[in-house]
C-alpha positions in Angstrom: 0.0 0.0 0.0 1.4 3.4 -1.0 0.6 6.4 1.1 0.9 9.8 -0.5 1.5 12.9 1.7 1.1 16.5 0.4 2.7 19.1 2.6 1.5 22.6 1.4 2.3 25.9 2.9 -0.5 28.3 3.8 0.1 30.5 0.8 0.0 27.4 -1.5 -3.3 26.3 0.1 -4.8 29.8 -0.5 -3.7 29.7 -4.1 -5.2 26.2 -4.5 -8.4 27.4 -2.9 -8.6 30.4 -5.3 -7.9 28.0 -8.2 -10.9 25.9 -7.2 -13.0 29.1 -7.0 -12.1 30.0 -10.5 -12.8 26.5 -11.8 -16.2 26.5 -10.1 -17.1 29.9 -11.7 -16.0 28.7 -15.1 -18.1 25.4 -14.9 -20.9 26.6 -12.7 -24.1 28.5 -13.2 -23.6 32.2 -13.2 -25.7 34.5 -11.0 -27.4 36.4 -13.8 -29.5 38.5 -11.4 -26.3 39.8 -9.8 -24.9 40.7 -13.2 -28.0 42.7 -13.9 -27.7 44.5 -10.6 -24.1 45.3 -11.4 -25.2 46.7 -14.8 -27.6 49.0 -12.9 -24.5 50.3 -11.0 -22.7 51.0 -14.2 -25.5 53.2 -15.4 -25.7 55.0 -12.1 -22.0 55.8 -12.5 -22.8 57.4 -15.9 -25.4 59.8 -14.5 -25.0 63.5 -15.2 -26.7 66.3 -13.3 -27.8 66.5 -9.7 -27.3 63.1 -8.1 -30.0 62.2 -5.6 -28.1 59.6 -3.7 -24.7 58.3 -2.8 -24.9 54.8 -4.4 -21.7 55.5 -6.2 -19.7 57.4 -3.5 -16.9 58.6 -5.8 -19.4 60.3 -8.2 -20.6 63.8 -7.5 -23.2 66.1 -9.1 -21.9 67.7 -12.2 -22.8 69.9 -15.2 -25.6 71.7 -13.5 -25.8 74.4 -16.2 -26.2 72.3 -19.3 -28.3 74.0 -21.9 -27.8 77.5 -20.5 -26.3 78.5 -23.9 -29.8 78.0 -25.3 -31.6 79.1 -22.2 -33.1 75.7 -21.5 -32.5 73.2 -18.7 -30.6 70.2 -20.1 -29.3 69.0 -16.7 -29.4 65.2 -16.2 -29.2 62.3 -18.6 -26.3 59.9 -19.1 -22.7 60.5 -20.1 -21.8 58.3 -23.1 -18.1 57.8 -22.4 -17.2 57.1 -26.0 -14.1 57.9 -28.1 -14.2 58.9 -31.8 -16.5 56.6 -33.8 -15.2 53.2 -34.5 -16.2 53.6 -38.1 -13.5 56.3 -38.6 -9.8 56.0 -38.7 -8.5 54.5 -35.5 -5.2 56.3 -35.9 -7.0 59.7 -35.7 -8.7 58.9 -32.4 -8.2 61.1 -29.3 -8.1 59.2 -26.1 -10.7 60.9 -23.9 -14.3 61.7 -24.4 -16.2 60.9 -21.3 -18.7 63.6 -20.7 -20.6 64.4 -23.9 -24.3 63.5 -23.7 -25.0 62.0 -27.1 -28.8 61.8 -27.6 -28.7 59.2 -30.3 -27.0 56.4 -28.4 -28.7 57.4 -25.2 -32.1 56.9 -26.9 -31.0 53.6 -28.4 -29.8 52.4 -25.0 -33.1 53.4 -23.4 -35.1 51.5 -26.1 -33.1 48.3 -25.8 -33.1 48.4 -22.0 -36.9 48.8 -22.0 -37.2 46.1 -24.6 -35.5 43.6 -22.3 -37.8 44.7 -19.4 -40.8 44.1 -21.6 -39.9 40.7 -23.2 -38.7 39.3 -19.8 -41.1 41.1 -17.5 -41.2 38.1 -15.1 -37.5 38.7 -14.3 -38.1 42.4 -13.7 -41.0 41.7 -11.3 -38.4 40.6 -8.7 -38.3 43.2 -5.9 -34.5 43.5 -6.3 -34.8 44.3 -10.0 -38.1 46.1 -10.6 -37.8 49.5 -9.0 -34.1 49.9 -9.9 -34.9 48.9 -13.5 -37.5 51.6 -13.8 -35.1 54.2 -12.2 -32.5 53.2 -14.7 -34.9 54.1 -17.6 -36.3 57.1 -15.9 -32.9 58.9 -15.6 -32.9 59.0 -19.4 -36.6 59.6 -20.0 -36.8 62.4 -17.4 -33.9 64.1 -19.2 -35.7 63.8 -22.5 -38.9 65.4 -21.2 -38.0 67.1 -17.8 -40.7 65.5 -15.9 -41.5 65.8 -12.2 -44.8 65.4 -10.3 -44.6 69.0 -9.2 -44.8 70.1 -12.8 -48.1 68.5 -13.6 -51.2 70.7 -13.8 -54.7 69.6 -14.3 -56.1 71.0 -17.5 -59.2 73.1 -16.9 -60.6 72.0 -20.2 -60.2 68.3 -19.9 -59.0 65.6 -17.6 -55.7 65.4 -19.5 -52.5 66.2 -17.7 -50.3 68.8 -19.3 -46.7 69.7 -18.7 -45.5 73.2 -17.7 -42.0 72.7 -19.3 -39.9 70.1 -21.1 -36.2 69.5 -21.4 -34.5 67.8 -24.4 -37.9 67.8 -26.2 -39.3 71.3 -25.5 -41.8 71.3 -28.4 -43.3 69.0 -31.0 -40.7 69.7 -33.6 -37.6 70.5 -31.6 -35.3 68.0 -29.9 -31.9 68.6 -28.3 -29.6 65.8 -29.4 -26.3 66.6 -27.9 -24.7 68.5 -25.0 -20.9 69.0 -25.2 -18.5 69.1 -28.0 -16.5 66.0 -28.7 -13.1 67.5 -29.6 -13.3 69.9 -26.6 -14.2 67.0 -24.3 -11.3 65.0 -25.6 -8.9 67.5 -24.3 -10.0 66.9 -20.7 -9.1 64.0 -18.4 -10.5 64.5 -14.9 -13.6 64.4 -12.7 -16.9 65.6 -14.3 -17.5 67.9 -11.3 -14.2 69.6 -11.9 -14.9 70.5 -15.5 -13.2 73.9 -16.2 -15.5 76.8 -16.5 -13.6 78.2 -19.4 -14.1 75.0 -21.5 -16.9 75.1 -24.1 -20.0 72.9 -23.5 -22.6 73.8 -26.2 -25.9 72.2 -26.7 -27.3 71.1 -30.2 -30.8 70.5 -31.4 -32.8 69.5 -34.4 -35.9 71.3 -35.6 -38.0 72.0 -38.7 -35.2 74.0 -40.3 -32.5 71.4 -39.3 -34.3 68.0 -39.0 -32.9 64.6 -38.0 -35.2 61.7 -38.7 -33.0 59.0 -37.1 -32.5 60.9 -33.8 -36.2 61.9 -33.5 -37.4 58.4 -34.4 -35.0 56.6 -32.1 -36.1 58.9 -29.2 -39.7 58.2 -30.1 -39.0 54.5 -29.9 -37.3 55.0 -26.5 -40.4 56.9 -25.2 -42.9 54.3 -26.6 -41.0 51.3 -25.2 -40.4 53.0 -21.8 -44.1 53.9 -21.6 -44.9 50.1 -21.6 -42.5 49.6 -18.7 -44.2 52.3 -16.6 -47.8 51.3 -17.6 -49.5 50.0 -14.5 -46.9 51.5 -12.2 -47.3 55.2 -13.1 -49.9 55.6 -15.8 -49.7 59.4 -15.9 -46.0 59.2 -16.7 -46.6 56.4 -19.3 -49.1 58.7 -21.0 -46.7 61.6 -21.0 -44.0 59.4 -22.6 -46.4 58.2 -25.2 -47.5 61.7 -26.1 -43.8 62.7 -26.7 -43.3 59.5 -28.7 -46.2 60.4 -31.1 -45.0 63.9 -31.6 -41.4 62.8 -32.3 -42.4 60.1 -34.7 -44.6 62.5 -36.7 -41.7 65.0 -36.7 -39.2 62.3 -37.8 -41.5 61.2 -40.7 -41.9 64.7 -42.2 -38.6 65.0 -43.9 -36.1 62.2 -43.9 -32.7 63.6 -43.1 -29.9 62.2 -41.0 -29.4 64.1 -37.7 -25.6 64.3 -38.2 -26.3 66.7 -41.1 -27.9 69.1 -38.6 -25.5 68.3 -35.7 -22.2 68.0 -37.5 -20.2 67.3 -34.3 -22.0 64.0 -34.0 -20.5 62.9 -37.3 -17.2 62.1 -35.7 -18.7 60.0 -33.0 -22.1 58.6 -33.8 -22.8 59.1 -37.5 -26.0 57.5 -38.7 -25.7 55.5 -41.9 -29.5 55.7 -42.6 -32.7 56.9 -41.1 -34.8 54.1 -42.6 -34.4 51.5 -39.9 -35.1 54.0 -37.1 -38.3 55.2 -38.7 -39.6 51.6 -39.1 -38.3 50.7 -35.6 -40.2 53.6 -34.1 -43.4 52.8 -35.9 -43.3 49.2 -34.7 -42.7 50.4 -31.1 -45.6 52.8 -31.3 -47.9 50.1 -32.5 -46.9 47.9 -29.7 -47.4 50.6 -27.1 -50.7 51.9 -28.5 -52.2 48.9 -30.4 -53.2 51.4 -33.2 -53.0 49.6 -36.5 -52.0 52.8 -38.4 -48.6 52.5 -36.8 -48.3 48.8 -37.8 -49.3 49.6 -41.3 -46.7 52.4 -41.4 -44.0 50.0 -40.1 -45.0 47.3 -42.6 -45.1 49.8 -45.5 -41.7 51.3 -44.6 -40.2 47.8 -44.3 -41.1 47.2 -47.9 -40.4 50.7 -49.2 -37.0 50.9 -47.5 -36.1 47.4 -48.6 -35.3 46.2 -45.0 -35.7 42.6 -45.9 -32.0 42.1 -46.4 -29.9 40.2 -43.9 -28.1 42.7 -41.6 -24.7 41.8 -40.2 -25.2 43.2 -36.7 -27.6 44.7 -34.3 -26.4 48.0 -32.9 -26.9 51.7 -32.1 -26.8 52.4 -35.8 -28.4 49.4 -37.4 -31.8 48.4 -36.0 -32.9 46.3 -38.9 -32.6 43.0 -37.1 -34.7 44.4 -34.2 -37.4 45.6 -36.6 -37.7 42.1 -38.1 -38.2 40.5 -34.6 -40.6 43.2 -33.5 -42.6 42.8 -36.7 -43.2 39.0 -36.2 -44.0 39.6 -32.5 -46.5 42.4 -32.9 -32.2 54.6 -39.6 -28.6 54.2 -38.8 -26.1 51.8 -37.2 -27.3 51.0 -33.7 -28.1 47.7 -35.3 -31.5 47.0 -34.1 -33.3 44.8 -36.5 -36.7 46.0 -37.4 -37.6 42.5 -38.6 -37.3 41.1 -35.1 -39.9 43.6 -33.8 -42.2 43.1 -36.8 -42.0 39.3 -36.5 -43.1 39.5 -32.8 -46.0 41.8 -33.6 -47.5 40.3 -36.7 -46.4 36.6 -36.8 -46.0 37.0 -40.6 -43.8 34.4 -42.1 -41.7 36.9 -44.1 -40.5 38.6 -41.0 -39.9 35.3 -39.2 -37.8 34.1 -42.2 -35.8 37.3 -42.0 -35.1 36.8 -38.3 -34.1 33.2 -38.9 -31.8 34.2 -41.8 -30.1 36.8 -39.5 -29.6 34.5 -36.5 -28.6 31.5 -38.5 -25.9 33.6 -40.2 -24.7 34.9 -36.8 -24.7 31.4 -35.2 -23.4 29.4 -38.2 -21.3 31.7 -40.4 -19.8 34.6 -38.5 -16.2 33.9 -37.4 -15.4 32.8 -33.8 -12.4 33.2 -31.6 -10.7 29.9 -30.6 -12.7 29.9 -27.4 -16.0 30.6 -29.1 -16.7 34.3 -29.0 -18.6 35.5 -32.1 -16.3 38.1 -33.7 -18.4 40.8 -35.5 -16.1 43.8 -35.0 -12.8 44.4 -33.2 -14.1 47.6 -31.7 -16.6 46.6 -28.9 -16.6 43.0 -29.8 -18.4 42.0 -26.6 -21.1 44.6 -27.2 -21.8 43.1 -30.7 -21.8 39.6 -29.3 -24.2 40.5 -26.5 -26.5 42.3 -28.9 -26.9 39.4 -31.3 -27.2 37.0 -28.3 -30.1 39.0 -27.1 -31.9 39.3 -30.5 -31.5 35.6 -31.1 -32.6 34.7 -27.6 -35.8 36.7 -28.2 -36.2 34.9 -31.6 -36.0 31.6 -29.7 -38.2 32.5 -26.7 -40.9 34.6 -28.4 -40.9 33.3 -32.0 -40.0 29.6 -31.3 -37.3 29.7 -34.0 -34.5 27.1 -33.6 -34.9 27.3 -29.9 -32.2 25.0 -28.7 -29.5 26.3 -31.0 -30.2 30.0 -30.4 -30.6 29.6 -26.6 -27.3 27.6 -26.5 -25.6 30.3 -28.6 -26.9 33.1 -26.3 -25.8 31.3 -23.2 -22.4 30.5 -24.6 -21.7 34.1 -25.5 -22.9 35.6 -22.2 -21.1 33.0 -20.2 -17.9 33.8 -22.1 -18.3 37.4 -21.0 -18.9 36.4 -17.4 -16.0 34.0 -17.0 -16.0 30.8 -19.0 -12.4 31.6 -20.1 -11.4 32.2 -16.6 -11.7 36.0 -17.0 -14.9 38.1 -16.5 -15.3 41.1 -18.8 -18.0 42.6 -16.6 -16.1 44.7 -14.0 -16.9 43.5 -10.5 -18.3 40.1 -11.5 -15.8 37.7 -10.1 -12.3 38.5 -8.9 -10.5 38.2 -12.2 -11.9 41.1 -14.2 -10.7 44.4 -15.7 -9.4 47.0 -13.3 -8.2 49.7 -15.8 -11.2 50.6 -18.0 -10.8 53.6 -20.3 -13.0 55.7 -18.1 -11.9 59.1 -16.7 -14.0 59.5 -13.6 -13.2 56.1 -12.1 -9.5 56.6 -12.9 -9.5 59.7 -10.7 -9.1 59.3 -6.9 -11.6 61.3 -4.9 -10.6 64.6 -3.5 -10.9 63.2 0.0 -8.8 60.2 -0.8 -5.9 62.1 -2.4 -5.9 65.2 -0.1 -7.3 67.6 -2.7 -5.3 66.5 -5.7 -6.1 67.6 -9.2 -7.0 64.7 -11.6 -5.3 65.1 -14.9 -3.8 63.1 -17.8 -1.2 61.4 -15.6 -4.1 59.3 -14.2 -4.9 58.2 -17.8 -1.3 57.1 -18.4 -0.6 55.3 -15.1 -0.4 51.5 -15.2 -2.1 51.4 -11.7 -5.6 50.1 -11.4 -8.4 52.6 -11.4 -8.9 53.7 -7.7 -12.6 53.5 -8.1 -14.2 50.2 -9.3 -16.6 50.8 -12.2 -18.9 48.0 -11.2 -21.1 46.5 -13.9 -19.4 47.9 -16.9 -18.9 45.6 -19.9 -15.5 46.5 -21.5 -14.8 46.3 -25.3 -13.3 42.8 -25.1 -10.5 40.6 -26.5 -9.1 40.3 -29.9 -9.9 37.5 -32.4 -7.5 35.2 -30.6 -9.1 35.7 -27.2 -6.1 37.9 -26.1 -6.9 40.8 -23.8 -4.7 43.3 -22.0 -6.1 45.3 -19.1 -4.7 48.6 -20.4 -6.5 51.9 -19.9 -4.8 53.5 -22.9 -6.1 50.8 -25.3 -9.6 52.3 -25.7 -10.6 49.8 -28.5 -10.6 46.9 -26.0 -11.0 48.7 -22.7 -13.6 51.4 -23.5 -17.0 51.3 -21.8 -20.1 53.1 -23.2 -23.8 53.2 -22.6 -24.8 50.9 -25.5 -22.3 48.2 -24.5 -24.4 47.2 -21.6 -27.9 47.5 -23.1 -28.2 44.2 -25.1 -26.0 42.5 -22.6 -28.5 43.3 -19.8 -31.4 42.1 -22.0 -29.6 38.8 -22.7 -28.9 38.4 -19.0 -32.6 38.8 -18.3 -33.5 36.2 -21.0 -31.1 33.7 -19.5 -32.4 34.3 -16.0 -36.0 34.0 -17.3 -35.2 30.4 -18.4 -34.6 29.5 -14.8 -37.9 30.8 -13.4 
C-alpha cells in the first residue's frame, strides 16, 4: 500500500483554494441577477446632473448648467463615455471623451433596456430588480422630457395632464440631441464635477429647419418602449412618454434627413448611416405601445419601401434592422436593431420570421469565432456586438420559437464567455478576475478626499495602476480575435465602456435568467 502525503504551505493552500473558486465559476451556473444589478450600478456611475443619492460614492453632481447657452434646462441624462466613432480611422482617435451627452446612443440604449424589461417582464418583477430597472430608464426619459410630479397641472378644459415645461424635447418639432463638443471634451481628463468653467460645452438641437429623422425616431422608440414599462406603475408618466413618442415620430417622418447633417459634431462619434431602420423601428414600437393599426401599417409599408428585408450583419446603435424584423413578427442608422425582429413578434407574418431566422442562423453558423467561441463581428466593442446578437436571437428563440435549442445555447455561450467561461470576467466587479483599468476618466480619478485635494489630470490616464474606483457592472470592449486581452486603460478599443455596450448585454442576462424561473 502506498501512502501519499502532500505538505503545502498556507500561501500554497490559498492559491489552490482560489484556483478551485475560478474553476467553479467557469463550470458553474452564473448569477445572472447579480450581473443585472451590477449593470444598474454602471448606469448609475454614468449619470450626469444633480445626483439624488450616494450609491456611487466617488461620483458627485456635475454639469448643473447644461443647456444654458440655449436658455433651456438640459441637466441630467447619461454620459456616453465614448471615443471617436469606430467607423472612422483609429489612428486619428483622441483618447478621452467621457462627458458628452449624445442623444442618439442614449435613446437607443433606453429603447433596448426597455425592450428587455418588456420581453422578460417576469424577471423584472423581482423586488430587487423592478424599482431599480425603472429608475435606470427614468434617468434617461426624465432628461428627454424634464418631468416631475410637481410640474403636472390639471387642465381646466379636460381631464388630461399637461406639462409646464420640457427638457431635451421642448416642443413637438424640436429635440436637443447633444450636449458637449467631442473635440473639446477629448482635451480633458478629470472628474466631471471639476470641468473647467472656461471650456466650451454647447448644446445642439434638431428642428423644422434642421431636421434629423434618425434621432427623432429613435427617441420616439425609446419613449414608446419605456411607456410600456411604466404602464400600470405610473400611468400618468406612461401617458406623457407616449405623447412625446407620437410627436417625435410625426416630426421624424416629415422630412427624412440624418441628424448628423444638422448636428455635424456627431458625425465624428455617432454618425448614422441611414434613417430608414429607425423610422420603421419607431413605428413598430408605437404600434406595440398603442395597439393602433395605423402604426403597424406604417411599419410594414416602410419595411417594404425601404427594402429592409435584407440580412443585416449586426444589431447596434446604428443598425436596428434585425430588431425591426423581430418586433414585426411579434407584434435609420447603425445602432443595429433589426426592425424585422420587432415586426415578427408583432405580426407573426412568415416573411418577418424568415428574415429573423436568416439573420440569427448567419450569426450562429457563419460569423467567425475566436478559438474559445466568441462570435467576432467587429474588433471595436466585440463583446457589445456579441451581446446584442445574443439578445436578439434569444428573443427569436423564446418569443418566436425559432431554432430554440440552437439559439438559446448560442446566447448562453456568448454571455457565459463574458462572465468568466475563459477564466476571465469582462464585466467589471463580476468575479475576482476582471478588468481594473477601463478607459473611463471619472473612475480613474481618486476622490478629492482620498488624495488630499489633488487635481486629476492626464497622468491618471497614463498610469499603469488600477483605477482607484471600481466601475462595477461595466462591460468592456473585449478581447481580440485570438481571445487575447490586456487590461490597459490607454487601449480604448478593448477597454472602453459606453452606454450601449451594456444594453443588449443586460437584456440577454434577463432572458437567460428567465429560463430558470
